[in-house]
N, C-alpha and C positions, 0 to 999 in steps of 0.2 A: 595726379592719378589717385593719390590717397583720398582726396576729397570726394572723388566720384564714388568710391566705395563706402566712405563714411557717411556721406550725406544722401546718396541716391536711395530713393524708395521706389518700389515697383510702380510702373506707370499704369494709370487707370483712365479709361475713357469717361468723359462726362455723360450723364444719362438723365432722362426725364422719367417721372413716375406719374401715371394717370391719377385723376382725382380719387379714384377708388383705392389707390395704393396697391393695385394688383399687378399691372403690366408695366414693365420697365421698357423705355424706348431709348434708342441711341440718338444722340444729337446729330444734326446735319454737320458734316465735316466741310469746312470752308478752307481753301488753300489759295496761295498766290503764285502757283506754278505758271500762270499765264500773265504774270506781272499785274494782275488785278484780282480782287477777291472773287473766287469762283467755286461753286460746289465741286467736290472731288470727282463726281460722276461726269462732269463736263470737260475733264482733262484727258486727252487721248494718250496717256502715258502712266507710268507707275510712280505714285506719290505716297509716301508714308507720313502721316501727320500726327502730331501730338498737340492736343488742345491745352488751354490754360490749366485745367485741373491736372492733366497728366504731367505737364512741366513742373507744376508746383510740387507734386508728390515725388517726382523724380529727383528733385534737388539738384538740377544741373548747375555746375559751377564753372566748368571750363568746356570749351567746344568739344574736346576729346571725350567728354563724358557721354556724348550722344551715342558713341559706338556701343555702349552697353545696353542700348534700348532698341536696337534694330538688328535683325539677323543679316541684313544686307550690308552693314557697315563694319569695317575693321579699322582699327587705328594702332599704329606702332610708333615708337619714338624713343631714342636714348635720352631725350630731354623730358622735363616735366612741365615747365611753365610755357615753353615756346616750341615752335616748329613741329606741330603734330603732323603725322603722315597718315592722311585719310585714304581709305580705299572703299569704293562702292562697287559691288559685284566684281571685285578683283582689279579694278582700275584705280590707280592713284599715282603716287610717286614714292620711290624708295631711296631718293637722294637726300642725304642728311644736310647738304649745304643749303644756306639761305638763298643761293643763286638759282635754286631749282624752281621750275614752274610746277605748282601742284596740279594734280589731275582732277581734284574735286574743288569746286568753287565754294567759298564761304561768304555768306551775306549776313550782315547785321541790319535788320529791317531791309531797306532797299539798297543799302550801300555795300559795294563789293570790297572785301578785305583781300588785297592782292598779295601782300608779303607773308610768307610762311612764318616769319617771326611774330606777326601780330594775329595769326589765325586762331590761336588758342585763347581767345578773348574770354574774360570773366563773364559768365552767363547768369547774372542775377536779375531778379525782377522781370521775368519773362512772361509773355502772354501765350507763346506757342513756339513750335519748331516744326520744320518740314524737311523731309529727305526726298529730293528729286533724283530718281534712279535712271541711269543711262545718260548718254550725251545730251547736253542742253545747247545745241549748236546754233540756235537762233536768238531767243529772247535773253538768255543769260550769257551764252557764248564763250567768253575768254576762259581758257584753262578749266573746262568743265567736261572733259571727255568721259569722266566717270560719273558725273552728276553734280549736284549742288546741295549744300546744307544752308538752310535759312533759319535764322533766329530772330524772333519778333519780340520787341520790348513792350512793356505795359504802357498804354497811353495814359495821359493825365486824366483824372476824374473831374466831374463837374462840381463836386463839393469837396471841401477840405477833408482830409483823411490822413491817417498815420498807421503804418504797419511796422511792427517790431518783432524781432526774433533773436534769441540767444541760445547757444548750445554748448555742450561739452562732450568730449568723446575720448576714445582710447588714444594713447600716445600723446596725452596732454593737449588734445585739440580743443580750441576755443573758437566759436563762431558768433558773429554779430551782424545783423542785417537791419536796415532801416529804409523805409520808403515813405515819402510825404507828398500829398497832393495839396496844392495851394487853393484849389477850387477856381472858379471863374474870376479872373481879374480883367474885367472888360471883355475884349475879344480873345484874351490869352488864357490858356490853361497850362499849368506847369506841374512837373513831377520831378522830385529829386530822390535818387536811390543810391545807397552805398552799402558796401559789404567789406568785412574784415575777417580774415582767417589766420590762425596761427597754430602750429603744432610742433612738438619736439622731434618727431620722426620715429620710424618704426624699425630702424636698423641699429644694432649695437656696434660701436667702434671699440674694439677690444684693445686698441693701442692707446686711446686717450680716456676711455671710460665714459665717453659721451654718446650722443645719438646722431644718426645721419638720417637724411630724407626729411628734415624739418622744413616747414613752410611758414611764410609770413607774407600775406598779400592784402592789399587794400585797393578798392576800385570805387569810383563814384561816377554817376551819370546824371546829367540834367537833360530833360526832354521838355520842350515847350511847343505847343501847337496853337494855331489860331483858329477861331470859329467866328467868322464875321457874318454868317448867314447869306453871303453872296457867293459868286462863282469862284472867287479866289481864296486859297488857304495856303498856309505855310507851316513848316515844322523845322525845328532845330534840335539836334542832339549833340551835346558836348560831353565827352567822357575822358577819363584818365585812369590808368591802372599802374600801381606801383607794387612790384613783386620783389621781395628780398629773400626768396627761398634758397635753400641749399640745392646744389646740383643733385640730380637723381643719383643715388649711390649704386654703383655697379657691383657685380660679383664676378669673380674670375673662374675660368676652367683652364688648368694647366694642360699643355700639349706635349711636353717632353718627358720621356721615360726617366724615372729616378735613378735607374742603374747606370745611365750615362753620366751622372754626376759623381759616381764613385771614384773616378780617376781624378786626382787633383791636378791643378795647373803645374807646369805648362803642357803636359801631355793631354790633359782633359780640361773641361768636361767634353763629352761627346753628346751632341744634341740628337737623340734618337726619338723619332716621332712615336707617340703612344697610339695604341689601337683605340678606336672610338669607344669600346666598352670600358676601357680603363680610364679614358678621359671623363666619361659620364659618371664613373664611380668615384671620381675625385682623387685618383691615385697619382696624377701626373703633375709636373712642375712647370713654372714659367722659365724664361731665359736666365734669370738669376737664381734658379733653384728653389723658388718659393712654392709651397703647396698651399692652395687656397682652402679656406674653411668649408666644411661640408654643409654648414648652416647658411642658407641664402640671406638670412637677416642678421648675420654676425660676421664681422671681418675687421682687420686692423687697417685703418686708413691713415696715411701719413700726411695728407694734404687737406687743408680747410677748403672744401669745395663750395661753389656758389653758382647760382643761376639768377642773376639780377636782371629784371626786365622792366622797362618803362614803356608804356604804350598809351595811345590816346588819339584824339582827333575830333573833328566836327563834321556834321552832315547837315546841309541845308536843303530842304525839299520845298519846292514851290509847285502848286497844283492849281489848275483851272478846270472846273467842271463845265460841261456843256455837251452839245452834240458831238464835238471832237474834243476829247479830254487831252490836256497837255500837262506834262510833269517834267520838272527840272530837278536833277539830283546832283548836288555838288558836294564832294567829299575830299577831305585832306586827313591823312593819317600818318603817324610816326611810330617807330619802334626802335628802341635802343637796348641792346643786350650785352651783358658782361658775364661771361661764363668762365669759371675756373674748375677744371675737371681733374679728379684723381683717376686718370684713364686706366692704369693698371690695377686699381682696386686692391692694393696691398700695402703693407708697412714699408716696402722698399720703393725707392725712387727709380722706377723703371721707365715709365712713359707718363707725361702729363701734357695736357693741351689747354690752351686758352682761346676763347673766341670773343672778339669785340666786333659788334655789328651795329650799323646805323641805317635805317630804312626810312625813306620819305616817299609818300605816294599821293598823287592828286588825280582824282577821276571826275569826269563830268559826263553825265548822261542826260539825254533828252528822250522822252517817251511820249508817244501820241497814240490815241486809240479812239475807237468809236464803232457804232453800228449803223450801217446803211443798207436797208433792205435785207437781203439774205446774208450779208457779210458782217462779221464781227472781227475787226482787225486791230493789230498793234504794229507800230513802226517806231524807229528811233535811231539815235546815233550815240556812240560811246567813244570816249577818249581817255587815255591813261598816260601819265608821266611818272615814272618810278626811278628812283636812284638808290643804290645800295653800295655802301662802303664797308669793307671787312678787313680786319687784321687777325690772322690766325698765328698763334705762337706755339711751337713744338719744342719740348725738351725731353731728351732720352738719356737713359743710363746715368742718372744723377748719382746713384749709389756708387758706381764705379768711379765717377769723377771725384767724389768725396774721398775715395780710397787712393787717389793719385793717378788714375788713368786719364790721359790728356786727350783733348780733341785732336783728331787726325786731320791736319790741314791739307786736304787733298780733295778736289771736287768729285773724284770717283771712289775714294776709299773711306770718306768721312762716316758712312753709315755703319762701319765696323767698330765704332767707338762712340763715346758720348758726343752729342751735338745739340745745339740750340739754333733754331731758325725761326724766322717770321715771314709769313706770306701776306701780302696786301693785294687786294683787288677791288675794282669798282665795276659796277654793272649798271648801265643806264638803259631804260626801256621806254619806247614811245609806241603806243598802240592806238589805232583808230578803227572804228567799225561802223557800218550801216546795216540795219536789220529790219525785217518786216515779217509778219506772220498773220495769216487770216484764216478764220473758220467760215466755211460756206455751207449754208443750210440747204442741202440738195433736196431733201424731202422733210416731212414733219419728224422723221426719225433718223435720217442719215445726215451726218455732218462730215465734211471733208476739210482737212487742214493742210496748208502749204506755207512754208516759210523758208527764208534764206538769210544768211549773214555774210557780208563781205568784210574781211579783216586785212589790214596791213599793219605789221608789227616790225619795228626796227630795234635791234639790240646791239649795244657796243660793250665790249669787255676789255679790261686791262689788268694784268697781274704781274707781280714780281716777287721773288723769294730771295731773302738775304740771310746770311749767317749772323747769329747774335754771338759771335766769338771774336777774339783778337786774331785777326788774319789779314794777310796782305790783299786778299781778294774776297771781300765780304759778299759779293754777288754770286749766289748759287744758280738761280734761274733769272736771266736778264729780262727786262721788261718786255712783255709781249702783249699784243692787242689784236682784237678781231671785231668785225661787224657782220651782222646778218640781217637781212630783210626777208620776212615771210609774207607772202600774199596767199590768202586761202579763202575758199568759199565753203561754208558749212550750211547744211539745209535740213529740212524736216518735211516729211509727207505722212499723213495719217488719215484714217477713216474711223469714225465713231458711230455706232448704231444703237439707238435706244430701243431695246426689246420690250421694255415696260417701264413703269415708274421705278426709279432707283435700280434699274437692271440694264447695264450698258456693256457692250463689247467693243473692242477697238483693235486695230492693227496699225503699225507705224514702222517707218524706216527713217533713221536719223544719221546724219554725218557730223561727227564732232572733230574739233581741231584743237591741238595744243601746240603753241609756238615752239620753235627750236630753242636750244639751251647751250650755254657754255659750261665748261668743266671748272666749277669753283674749287675743286680739289686738285688742280694742276700745280703741284708744288715744285716738281723737279723738271729740269730742261727736257728730259725725254718724254714727259707727259704732254699729250696733245691738249690744247685748250678748247678745241672744237672749231666751229659749232656743230652740235648734233642736230640732225634734221628734225623738222616738226613731226609730230605724230598725229595719226588720224584713226578714227574709229567709225566704222559703219555698223549700225545696230538695227537689227530686225526684231520686232517685238509684237506679241499678240497677248491680249489680256482682257479682263472683265472686272467690273465693279458690280457686285450682286448683293442686294439686300433681300434676304429670304423672308424675313419678318421684320416687324418694327424693332425687334431686339437682337437681330442676328444679321451681320454683314460680312461678306468675304470679298477680298480683292486678290486676284491671281494674275500672274504674268509669266509667260515663257519667252525667252530671248536668245538671240544668237548675235555675237559680236565678231567682226573681222577687224583685227587690231594691227595696224601697220606702223613700223618705225617706232616701236615702244622705246621710250628713253629709260634705259636700265642702268643702275648704279652698281659698280663692282669695286671691291677692294682687292687689288692685285697683290699676290703674295710675293712676287719676285722683288729683289732689291732694286732701288731704294725701298725702304719699308712702307707698307700701308699706302701704296699708290692708288689714288682714287680715279676711276675712269668712268666714262659714260659710253654705253653701247646702244645701238639701235637693233631692235628685234621685231619679229612678227609673231602674233599670237592669235588664238581663238578662244572665245568664251561662249558657253551655253549653260542655261540654267532655268530654274523655276523659282519664283517668289510667291508665297501665299501669306496673307495677313487676315486674321479673323478677329472680329469684335463682337462680343455678346454681352447683353444685359440680361442676366438670369434672374429667376425668382429669388425672393428673400434678400433683395438688395446685394446680390452677388454679381460682380462684374469680371469679365475675362477678356484678355487680349493675348493673341498668339501671333508671332511673326516667325516664319520659317524661310529658309533659302537652301536650295541645292545648286552647286556651282562646279562646273568643269572648266578650268582656266589653265591652258597649257601653251607653251611656246611651240610654234610650228616651224620657225626658221630662225635659229639663233646660234651663232658661234661667238663666244664671249671674248673679252680682251686677252684671256690667257690661251686662246686658240682651242678651247674645248667646246664641242657641240652640245648645247643645252636643249636642243629640240626635244619635245616630249616632256620636259620638266614642268612642274606646276609654277604658276606665277607667285610672286611674293604676296604674303598676307591674304591668301585666297582659300579659305576653308572649304572643303567639299560639302559639308552640311553644317548648318547652324540654326538655332532656334531660340526664341525668347518667349517665355510664357509668364503672364502676370495675372494673379487672382486677387480680387479685393472684395471686402465685405464691409458694409456700413450698417450700424444699428443704433437704436435709441435706448437710453437708460432712463432713470427716473428724472422727472422735471425736464430741464433744458439740456441735459447731458447727453452726449453722443459718444459712440465708440466705433472704431474702425480697425480692421486688420488687413495686412497686405503680405503676400507671399509671391516671390518671383524666382525664376530659374533661367539662367543664360547658358546655353550649351553650344559648343562649336568643336569640330574636329581639328586635327593638327594643322598648323600653318608653318610655312618656311619663311625665313627672314632674308634669303637671297636666292639667286637663280640656280645655285648648285644643288639645291634640295638636300644638302648635307644634314644628316640627323643631329649633328652637333649644333646646328643653327636652326632649330625649330622650337615651337611651343606645342607640347603634346595636347591631345584632346582634354577639355576641361569643362566642368559645370560649376557655375557660381550661383549660390543660393542666398537670397536676401529676405529679411522679414522685418515687419514693423507693426507696432500697435499705437494707435492714437486715441486720446480721450479729449473731447472738446466740450465747451459750454457755449451754446448758441447765442444766448442773450448778451453775454459779456465779450464774445469774440476771442476768448482765450482757449488755446489748445496746447497739449503736451504730447510728445511722441517719443517712443523708445524704439531704436532700430538696431539691427545687427547686420553687418555686411560680410560677405564671404563666410556664411554660417558654418560650412564644413571645413574651413581653414585650408583651402586648396593652395598649393604652391604653384604659381603660374609665371612662366617666363614671358615677359612682355616685349622683349627685343634682344637681339644678339648680334655682335659684330666680330668678325675674325681678325685679330691682331696677331697673325701667325708668325711674323718675323720676330716677335718678342715672346712667342711661346704661350699665348693665352687667347681665350675667347672672352670677350667682354659681354656679360649678360645683365639684363635688367629684369627685376621681378615686380609683379603687382603686389599691393599690400596684403598682409595676412588678415585674419579675422579681426574685426573691430566693432566696437559698440558706440552708440551715439544717443544722446538725449537732448531734445530741443523744446523750447517753449516759445509759442507765437501768440501775438495779440494784435487785434485790429481795432482802430477807433475811427468813428465817422462823426 
């Protein structure tokens, strides 16, 4: 997340200037929401697109960075490098386990990234990004009840070229990027791009005198395309990412009243819950009587944390042009994660967790399309084979163990003393789908869309938990397994009417599906492993794409979602501690999205994205037996807005200057279904600014940027670890400055 704030600059739409230099015109927006390049006006749905210029200026580094550029997207995660939790219009997944099915699909070019471990891919050398809002139940299909995020890489150039950049920033940040085109090598064009990031971190460790939240990441990508001049073409992308960053440093909020610790053992202490006001004021203590620092960027950490991640894979695309186009997309991806977390975020050894995960995913997709008469159609087949293996290790009350308190060798009483345990589980998923969608030109202005997707998904799960103690019975939770097969039909109906050139209105109804899931957090024998039922979303939407002038365009949409069997993640407070469960709930969403793009006089460019959202549970009794109906959904702000203003001008000779200013506002969000004020992020506004000076002839530019200009303190996630007397909170980075130099050679 630090890179998002350090490197991100306000997004700006590409624009054209007429020969007289008086009128600025917006470029046509081309998207791939129909699995082929299409003007955004031809899509009967809500799509937010960032072109190459916007992506370059935004400095996207990880997939989670996109959440700062759209009012409709929210992201939360206790992790930094891996497992982002995306939400579009309030739909996503709040399950922190890698066994979870995300509610927002992520694509790199045309390849589906299935595993949550791999979805926070390094986003360097991009040509564009798209946000598809609402269920994508036909052409994209799997696990896209909320929508889809598509990131497009730069294609190889026809001539040799080299792009270089280097930068420095606050907290010891160093950045280096390189991209090279080989030019045409017979029928082959190739591009190699790499990126490296390193920083010391922005949180002070008062115990060691060092820094926390440091990052060190490297990623490289090779893309090769063929251009034979005939109907056949091929593309190959091979990428690898190596992340050796520290685990995101958390901050704690104590939950027990200090007066309860006034009585010494054996009569005390008495664990008296604190009032919420005292908790937020930082007056309260954790289970071992520790009071956390009031400074969110300063704490004593006793554990050397890490979040090491290796990701990569290959995508082979074969395409045949013709009256009936045919495309084959073959993808293999891996993700290996090694996490060591200082869970209690204190100088005491209260709770620590380790996560070791290995994911392997193979997907194969065949896509066909063509135009026959009044019909423009797409059809295809999709297959997925995914395996996940996980080992989770838990250690509690190490400080008491060091003081002589022993493990309680009893399967019912062990939680009242120090214990160490390890949970292992495997999850295997096989999914196949057939899909088709067609546009029918009913009249010269009226287009009707119909599509359907038939999916069969089979999941098998096995888990076991064992004590890591000297004990006669090391098995805490015996090996348990389960299988589930989901058969589902998702579909789409829409009508689009062209009122005039670049003025389109549409209505649609979509049915989205997300497969059932198992409880990867089922540590204890009393925890159910599932499966949890699949979830469905039926979405009604009406909207328009309206270009008022050559320099002003507005996209607007109003929507209503009927959300059934929502897969909700809960940390249960009753012993054993921190029991993770999955529930099914029903919910409704309604809202309005508006996006405005304007090319103004004097080379000023404006982009505004706004969203109003009402997302509430309609029928939900959680695992603790509490009726949560009427509560807001996780990570669903009532109102949010992003505004970006950019100016470009000329200096003497070949010198240019540019200035950018952006603001990102959202109302409060909750991090779980209780809507507890202790588990929320309050309303906030983030302001960024940048100045760039460039030399046209040499291709050299330099920029200076400041992120979080007003130095707002923002909670980015929170988890209740109530049995141990604290809430684990994660904070977004403070104000930071960044300077970078770029150069291009042709």
